[in-house]
N, C-alpha and C positions, 0 to 999 in steps of 0.2 A: 306431404306439405313441407316447403323447405323454412327455415327459421326466419329469414328476412320477411316473407310472405305472411308467415303465421304473427310475426309482430305487428307489422303493419294493419293486419285484419284486425287483432285485439284492439289497436289504440284506434282505428276508424269505428269501431263498434263502440268503443268507450264514448267518443265524442257524440254518434248517433242516440246514444241512450242519454247523454248529457243535455242533448238537445229536446230530449222529451222527459226527463225526471231528474230531479235534484240529486246531488254526489250522496248525500246522507241515505239516499233510499237505493242507491246502486251497491250491491255486494259482488265479489269475484265470480259467486255461482250464478247471479243474474247475467253478468258479462259472459260468462262462458256459455249459459243458453242462448245469447243473443248471437255468439259466433257459431255455436253448433260444435263446440269443442269442450272438454271436460275441464276441472278447475285447475287441476295437474299441469296442464299444459300452459295456462296462464302463468301459473307460479314458475315453472321453468322456465320463464323468458322474464318476468317481473316479481318484485318481492309483494308487492301491493298495488292498489289502484292509484295511489300518489306519484309512484315512482312512473306510471304510465302516463299519467299526466306530465310529469316533468321530462318524460321521454318527448313526447309531441311537441312540448314548446322547445325543447332543446334541438328538436330535428328541424322546427320551423324557424329557428334562429339561426342555425349553422346554414339555411339555405339562403337566408337573407345575406349573412355575411359574406357566402361564396360569391353571390351575385354584386356585393356591394361596391367593390372596385370600381365597376361602371354605373353605380348610382349615387345619387345624392343621400346624404342622412335622411332628406324628407323622404324620398321615393321607398327607402329602407324601412322608415317607420309607417308609412301608408301602407305597403306589401302587410307587415304586420296587423294593423288596425284593419284592414279588409278580412283578414284571417277572423278576427273579433267579430266583425259585422255579419259574417258570412255564418258564424255559429255563436250569435248572441245569446240565445238561451243557455247554451253550454259553458258559455264564459260567464254568465251571472250565476248558474249553479256552482261553477268552481268559486267564483268571486264571494258567494254568500256562505261559502263553506269554509274559508281560511280567515286567518286573523288577517286585520288591515295591515299590521305591522309586517306578516310574512308576504304580503300582497307588494307592499311598498318597497320592501327589501330585494324581492324577486324582480320586480320592474327596474328597481335603481341598477342593479347588476347587468341585468338586461340592455335597459339604454346605454350603460356604460360601455359594453360591449360595442355596440353599434356605433357610438360615438368614436371610441377610439380606434374602430377600424375607418372610419371615415376621415379622422383626424391626421391617423399616420400615413393616409394616401395622400392628404394634402400635402402634409409636410415632408413627403419624398425627396422635394427639389428645394426645400427652403431651411430644413434642420433648424429649427426653434430647439431653444433650452427644453431639456427633458422636463424638469419643474414647471415651467409655463405651459405645456402641453397637458400636464395633469390637472392645473389649473381650469383651462380652457374645456376638457373631458369633464370635470367635476360640475362645471358649472352648467353646462349643457345636459348632462346627465341629470341633475337636480330639477331642472326647469322641466325637461320631458317626463320625468317620474311624476312631478305634481301635475302635468297637464294630463296624462293618462287616467291616474287616480281619481282626479277629479271628473275626466270624461265617463269613467265607470261608474262613480256615485251618482253622477247625474241621468243615469240610465242609456249613455250611449246614444242620446237622441241629436247631440249637436253634429254637424257635418265636420269630423274630425280631419279628413283627408283636406278641406277646404282650410281649416284652421291650419294646420301643418305646413300647407304651401304657403300662406301668406304670413306665418313667420319665418319661411325661408327664405321667401321675396324680401321682407321687413329687415333681414339680418344677412343678406347675400354678401358673400365675401368677407364676413365678419371672422369667420377661423382664419382665412388665409392672411387677411390684414392683420390678426393677432398674433400670428405665427411668424409673419413678415417682421413686427416690431420686438418680437421676442429675440429674434436673431441679431437684431441693430443694437439691442442694449443688453 
């Protein structure tokens, strides 16, 4: 097996396990059995289960960032939320195994990366002030982080795609207008 295939298999099998059992019931040995490999193979690629989870989310985020030049910020977030919905039980098992602060910090960081990418793309022809771009990024980053945390806390029952699209509609051109005003003043 090549290394990329093995890492992908390990990550996919961890998500499969998380869709069935809580994270605190999963061991590296159990994951190795699920994969049909030995524990040392997992430790060769990852230091622990948390690193596997981090890698899964980093790969997902990088995919969104790579595609985001052609996507609105709303579509970027919807794509990520779809992964959460497709793996609702796994996400809950992860959500229930980490502290709320860790989750909030993680979401804040990731939403910031998506918003930064989006705002930099919008700003390519405007050239707004750097400080103003940071204010805009932090504003949307905070709002989106809170939205996602509340969505997770409420059981992911709300139609997050509909809500994000509605927010996008209501705030249409807000970022561009703000960046334009920044340049003018």
